[in-house]
C-alpha positions as CSV (number, residue, x, y, z in Angstrom):
1,X,0.0,0.0,0.0
2,X,1.4,3.3,-1.0
3,X,2.0,5.7,1.8
4,X,1.8,8.7,-0.5
5,X,4.1,11.7,-0.5
6,X,6.4,12.1,2.5
7,X,5.5,15.0,4.6
8,X,8.0,17.7,5.3
9,X,8.1,16.6,8.9
10,X,8.8,13.0,7.9
11,X,11.5,14.1,5.5
12,X,13.1,16.1,8.3
13,X,12.9,13.2,10.7
14,X,14.4,10.8,8.1
15,X,17.2,13.3,7.4
16,X,18.0,13.8,11.1
17,X,18.4,10.0,11.6
18,X,21.1,9.9,9.0
19,X,24.5,11.6,8.5
20,X,24.8,15.0,10.0
21,X,25.2,17.9,7.5
22,X,25.4,21.7,7.9
23,X,21.9,23.1,7.8
24,X,20.4,26.5,8.0
25,X,20.2,27.8,11.5
26,X,22.3,25.0,13.0
27,X,25.0,26.0,15.4
28,X,28.5,25.4,14.1
29,X,31.6,24.9,16.3
30,X,33.9,27.5,14.7
31,X,37.1,26.0,16.0
32,X,36.1,22.4,15.0
33,X,35.1,23.7,11.6
34,X,38.4,25.5,11.0
35,X,40.3,22.3,12.1
36,X,38.3,20.2,9.7
37,X,39.1,22.4,6.7
38,X,42.8,22.7,7.4
39,X,43.8,19.9,5.0
40,X,41.8,21.7,2.2
41,X,43.5,25.0,3.0
42,X,46.9,23.3,3.0
43,X,46.3,22.3,-0.7
44,X,45.9,26.0,-1.6
45,X,49.5,26.6,-0.3
46,X,51.0,23.6,-1.9
47,X,53.4,23.9,-4.8
48,X,52.4,20.4,-6.1
49,X,48.7,21.1,-6.6
50,X,47.8,22.3,-10.1
51,X,45.8,25.5,-10.7
52,X,42.8,23.5,-11.6
53,X,42.8,21.6,-8.3
54,X,43.4,24.7,-6.3
55,X,40.4,26.4,-8.0
56,X,38.2,23.4,-7.2
57,X,39.4,23.4,-3.6
58,X,38.7,27.1,-3.4
59,X,35.2,26.7,-4.7
60,X,34.6,23.9,-2.2
61,X,35.8,26.0,0.7
62,X,33.6,28.9,-0.3
63,X,30.6,26.5,-0.4
64,X,31.5,25.1,3.1
65,X,31.9,28.6,4.5
66,X,28.5,29.4,3.1
67,X,26.9,26.3,4.7
68,X,28.6,26.8,8.0
69,X,27.4,30.4,8.2
70,X,24.0,30.0,6.7
71,X,21.0,31.7,8.3
72,X,17.3,31.4,7.9
73,X,17.1,34.6,5.9
74,X,17.3,35.2,2.2
75,X,20.2,37.2,0.8
76,X,19.5,40.9,0.4
77,X,19.2,41.9,-3.3
78,X,21.9,44.3,-4.4
79,X,19.2,46.4,-6.1
80,X,17.8,47.1,-2.6
81,X,21.0,49.0,-1.8
82,X,19.6,52.3,-3.1
83,X,22.2,54.9,-2.4
84,X,26.0,55.3,-1.9
85,X,25.3,56.2,1.8
86,X,23.4,53.0,2.3
87,X,26.2,51.0,0.7
88,X,28.8,52.7,2.9
89,X,26.8,51.9,6.0
90,X,26.4,48.2,5.1
91,X,30.0,47.6,4.2
92,X,31.7,50.0,6.5
93,X,33.2,52.1,3.8
94,X,34.8,55.5,4.2
95,X,32.5,57.8,2.1
96,X,30.9,61.1,2.3
97,X,29.7,63.2,-0.6
98,X,31.2,66.4,0.9
99,X,34.6,64.8,1.9
100,X,37.4,65.9,-0.5
101,X,39.1,62.5,-0.3
102,X,35.9,60.8,-1.5
103,X,35.7,62.8,-4.7
104,X,37.3,61.2,-7.7
105,X,38.9,64.4,-9.1
106,X,39.4,63.7,-12.7
107,X,41.8,66.0,-14.6
108,X,40.2,67.7,-17.6
109,X,43.3,68.1,-19.8
110,X,44.4,64.5,-20.4
111,X,45.5,63.1,-23.7
112,X,42.4,62.9,-25.9
113,X,40.7,59.5,-26.6
114,X,38.6,59.0,-29.7
115,X,36.2,56.3,-30.8
116,X,36.2,55.1,-34.3
117,X,34.4,57.3,-36.8
118,X,31.8,54.6,-37.4
119,X,31.0,54.2,-33.7
120,X,30.8,57.9,-33.1
121,X,28.5,58.3,-36.0
122,X,26.1,55.7,-34.7
123,X,26.1,57.2,-31.2
124,X,25.4,60.6,-32.6
125,X,22.4,59.4,-34.6
126,X,21.0,57.7,-31.5
127,X,21.5,60.8,-29.4
128,X,19.6,63.1,-31.7
129,X,16.9,60.7,-32.8
130,X,13.5,62.0,-31.8
131,X,11.4,58.9,-32.5
132,X,12.1,57.1,-29.2
133,X,12.4,58.2,-25.6
134,X,16.0,57.8,-24.6
135,X,15.2,56.9,-21.0
136,X,12.4,54.4,-21.8
137,X,14.2,51.2,-21.5
138,X,17.3,49.8,-19.8
139,X,18.1,47.8,-22.9
140,X,18.5,51.1,-24.8
141,X,20.9,52.3,-22.1
142,X,23.0,49.2,-22.6
143,X,23.2,49.9,-26.3
144,X,25.1,53.1,-25.8
145,X,27.4,51.5,-23.2
146,X,28.0,48.5,-25.4
147,X,29.2,50.6,-28.2
148,X,31.6,52.7,-26.1
149,X,33.0,49.6,-24.2
150,X,33.4,47.5,-27.4
151,X,35.2,50.3,-29.3
152,X,37.6,51.1,-26.5
153,X,38.2,47.4,-25.5
154,X,39.0,46.7,-29.2
155,X,41.8,49.3,-29.0
156,X,43.5,47.2,-26.3
157,X,42.9,43.8,-27.8
158,X,46.5,42.8,-27.9
159,X,47.1,43.7,-24.3
160,X,43.8,42.0,-23.3
161,X,44.8,38.8,-25.1
162,X,48.3,38.9,-23.4
163,X,46.7,39.0,-20.0
164,X,43.6,37.0,-20.8
165,X,41.3,39.8,-19.9
166,X,37.7,39.3,-20.9
167,X,34.2,40.8,-20.5
168,X,31.1,38.8,-19.3
169,X,27.6,40.2,-19.1
170,X,24.9,39.2,-16.5
171,X,27.5,38.0,-13.9
172,X,26.3,36.7,-10.5
173,X,28.1,38.4,-7.6
174,X,27.7,38.1,-3.8
175,X,29.2,40.2,-1.0
176,X,29.2,40.0,2.8
177,X,28.2,43.1,4.9
178,X,30.0,44.0,8.1
179,X,27.2,42.2,9.9
180,X,27.7,39.0,8.0
181,X,24.6,39.5,5.8
182,X,24.7,38.3,2.2
183,X,24.1,40.8,-0.6
184,X,23.7,39.3,-4.0
185,X,22.7,40.2,-7.5
186,X,23.7,40.2,-11.2
187,X,26.0,42.8,-12.5
188,X,25.4,44.0,-16.1
189,X,29.0,43.6,-17.0
190,X,32.2,42.6,-15.3
191,X,35.7,42.9,-16.8
192,X,38.6,40.8,-15.4
193,X,41.0,38.0,-16.3
194,X,39.8,34.6,-17.2
195,X,39.9,31.4,-15.2
196,X,41.8,28.4,-16.7
197,X,39.7,26.8,-19.5
198,X,39.6,23.5,-17.6
199,X,37.7,25.2,-14.7
200,X,35.0,27.0,-16.5
201,X,34.4,28.6,-19.9
202,X,31.9,31.1,-18.3
203,X,33.8,32.5,-15.4
204,X,36.6,35.0,-14.5
205,X,39.2,34.1,-12.0
206,X,39.2,37.7,-10.8
207,X,37.6,40.9,-11.9
208,X,38.4,44.6,-11.4
209,X,35.7,46.5,-13.3
210,X,32.0,46.6,-12.6
211,X,29.6,48.3,-15.1
212,X,26.0,48.9,-14.1
213,X,23.5,50.1,-16.7
214,X,20.6,52.2,-15.4
215,X,17.8,54.0,-17.1
216,X,16.6,57.4,-16.0
217,X,18.4,58.7,-12.8
218,X,21.7,56.9,-12.7
219,X,22.3,57.7,-9.0
220,X,19.8,55.0,-8.2
221,X,22.3,52.5,-9.4
222,X,25.2,53.8,-7.2
223,X,24.5,51.6,-4.2
224,X,24.0,48.5,-6.3
225,X,27.3,49.1,-8.2
226,X,29.1,49.6,-4.9
227,X,27.7,46.3,-3.6
228,X,29.1,44.6,-6.7
229,X,32.4,46.3,-6.3
230,X,32.7,45.1,-2.7
231,X,31.9,41.6,-3.9
232,X,34.7,41.8,-6.5
233,X,37.1,43.1,-3.8
234,X,36.2,40.3,-1.4
235,X,36.6,37.7,-4.1
236,X,40.1,39.0,-5.0
237,X,41.1,39.0,-1.3
238,X,39.8,35.4,-0.8
239,X,41.8,34.0,-3.7
240,X,44.8,31.9,-2.8
241,X,47.3,33.3,-3.2
242,X,45.6,36.6,-2.3
243,X,45.8,39.2,-5.0
244,X,48.1,42.1,-4.3
245,X,45.9,44.6,-6.2
246,X,42.3,44.7,-4.8
247,X,41.4,48.1,-6.2
248,X,38.1,47.9,-8.0
249,X,36.6,50.3,-10.5
250,X,33.0,51.0,-11.3
251,X,31.0,52.6,-14.0
252,X,27.3,53.6,-13.6
253,X,25.5,54.9,-16.7
254,X,22.3,55.2,-18.6
255,X,24.3,55.7,-21.8
256,X,23.9,59.5,-21.6
257,X,25.0,60.3,-18.0
258,X,28.1,58.6,-16.6
259,X,29.7,58.4,-13.1
260,X,32.9,56.6,-12.2
261,X,33.8,54.9,-8.9
262,X,37.0,53.6,-7.3
263,X,37.2,51.3,-4.2
264,X,40.6,51.0,-2.5
265,X,40.4,49.1,0.8
266,X,37.6,51.0,2.6
267,X,38.0,54.2,0.8
268,X,35.3,54.9,-1.8
269,X,35.7,57.6,-4.4
270,X,32.9,58.8,-6.8
271,X,33.3,61.2,-9.7
272,X,30.9,64.0,-10.6
273,X,28.3,63.4,-13.3
274,X,29.4,63.5,-16.9
275,X,27.0,64.0,-19.9
276,X,27.7,62.8,-23.4
277,X,25.6,65.6,-24.7
278,X,28.5,68.1,-24.3
279,X,31.8,67.7,-26.2
280,X,33.9,68.3,-23.2
281,X,32.2,65.8,-21.0
282,X,32.1,63.3,-23.8
283,X,35.9,63.4,-24.1
284,X,36.2,62.9,-20.3
285,X,33.9,59.8,-20.5
286,X,36.0,58.2,-23.2
287,X,39.2,59.0,-21.4
288,X,37.9,57.6,-18.1
289,X,36.6,54.4,-19.7
290,X,39.8,53.9,-21.6
291,X,41.9,54.6,-18.4
292,X,39.8,52.1,-16.3
293,X,40.4,49.4,-19.0
294,X,44.1,50.1,-18.9
295,X,44.2,49.9,-15.1
296,X,42.4,46.6,-15.2
297,X,44.9,45.3,-17.8
298,X,47.8,46.4,-15.6
299,X,46.4,44.7,-12.5
300,X,46.0,41.4,-14.3
301,X,48.8,38.8,-14.6
302,X,50.8,38.8,-17.8
303,X,51.3,35.5,-19.7
304,X,55.0,36.3,-20.1
305,X,57.0,35.6,-17.0
306,X,59.5,38.3,-18.1
307,X,57.0,41.0,-17.3
308,X,57.7,42.3,-13.8
309,X,55.0,43.3,-11.3
310,X,55.3,45.8,-8.4
311,X,56.1,44.0,-5.1
312,X,53.6,46.0,-3.0
313,X,50.3,47.6,-3.4
314,X,51.8,51.0,-2.6
315,X,54.3,50.6,-5.4
316,X,51.5,49.6,-7.8
317,X,49.6,52.8,-6.8
318,X,52.8,55.0,-7.3
319,X,54.3,53.3,-10.4
320,X,51.2,52.2,-12.4
321,X,47.9,53.7,-11.2
322,X,49.2,57.2,-10.7
323,X,50.3,57.4,-14.3
324,X,46.9,56.3,-15.6
325,X,44.9,58.4,-13.1
326,X,46.7,61.5,-12.0
327,X,45.6,62.8,-8.6
328,X,43.7,59.6,-7.9
329,X,45.3,59.0,-4.5
330,X,44.8,61.0,-1.4
331,X,47.3,63.9,-1.3
332,X,50.3,63.4,0.9
333,X,50.0,64.7,4.5
334,X,47.5,63.6,7.1
335,X,45.4,60.8,5.7
336,X,41.7,60.4,6.5
337,X,40.9,57.9,9.2
338,X,39.6,54.8,7.4
339,X,37.8,52.5,9.8
340,X,36.5,49.0,9.3
341,X,33.3,50.1,11.1
342,X,30.5,51.9,9.3
343,X,30.3,55.7,9.7
344,X,27.4,57.3,11.4
345,X,25.5,58.3,8.3
346,X,22.0,59.9,8.0
347,X,19.0,57.7,8.1
348,X,18.2,56.0,4.8
349,X,14.8,57.6,4.7
350,X,16.4,61.0,4.3
351,X,16.7,62.5,0.8
352,X,19.6,60.8,-0.9
353,X,21.1,63.2,-3.4
354,X,24.4,61.6,-4.4
355,X,25.9,64.5,-6.4
356,X,29.3,65.5,-5.2
357,X,30.7,69.0,-5.3
358,X,32.6,70.3,-8.3
359,X,36.2,69.3,-8.1
360,X,38.8,71.9,-7.1
361,X,41.2,72.5,-10.0
362,X,44.6,71.0,-9.4
363,X,47.8,70.9,-11.4
364,X,47.6,67.6,-13.3
365,X,50.6,65.3,-13.4
366,X,52.1,64.1,-16.7
367,X,49.7,61.5,-18.3
368,X,50.6,58.5,-20.4
369,X,49.2,58.6,-23.9
370,X,46.0,56.6,-24.2
371,X,46.4,53.0,-24.9
372,X,50.1,53.1,-24.0
373,X,51.4,50.6,-21.5
374,X,54.0,53.2,-20.5
375,X,57.7,53.1,-20.0
376,X,57.6,52.5,-16.3
377,X,57.3,48.7,-16.6
378,X,61.0,48.3,-16.9
379,X,61.6,50.3,-13.7
380,X,59.2,48.3,-11.5
381,X,60.6,46.0,-8.9
382,X,60.3,42.4,-10.0
383,X,57.8,40.5,-8.0
384,X,55.1,38.0,-8.3
385,X,52.5,38.7,-10.9
386,X,49.0,39.2,-9.5
């Protein structure tokens, strides 16, 4: 006689009589858990294990960590992180729209960057077309962004190939807040270097650029983009060996308005708004996208072992990033106190205007020509590639 479908209670009872497994809400002995995973972690430090094995072990450890710390709550959606202030509060970032060190002050007289004539012509036709509402669909926003990204990425295709840098759209990301809560979502684009082909054909070993497409008011996408940037940073820091350069760049745009973000440790910088409708801003947009691509290339390992890499993050900032982004780092002198704990920020119910003040003009440093890898590589201390 059939007993019919097993009830949830019966399934739970049957499961409890068998082998013990981590479950949501179950208390985990942290020390015992760490001891049990020591053999796996030893593999990551082994010189004998192949990269493929290490990647699989890393994936297993991340899953075990997830199970051990699971709670009876669903992850927060990254789209619910509505403002930069909310993101700063959640992840303990140093950010304030009136703080000078949090403004990404972009010099306005860098070497010009141009799109191909064909791409510029298509973009211009789309900008002036009066038969569709430019802010009517997110997909239309992505079309503008696709054209700019493709054109500028193509300029660097040899460098991208040498370092196996690629672009993936609709990429799943997950971050942990200071309180241990999971924040997850799907980024519109990520740019980073690829994992070994044996591991996955649809994954990146690490990524350093997050691009979020938003229709209408793009500031509504700042918090979401920051959550994805934190996820990318946490991923790089959790790799074994840990990556030296964990500086993450972000772009939020609806195709017309653009803002640029930089996350270095806990310090978050956000640029002012740039509009493609003005020639001056349009040139700044192309310059910034091109520079961010170059920085991502430089922070990725080179396939040639003869290419040296700075030995410390500070040297990377000074020798590589400073030439790509003049004035990007906090001026010398007293540095802002950057804490691992969230700042006391206004309530999230308060009006959330994210615009930052206009940058104070500064004397720009000498800039590398766009697309150049620069002559500083030969001067860098030789160290492990990251």
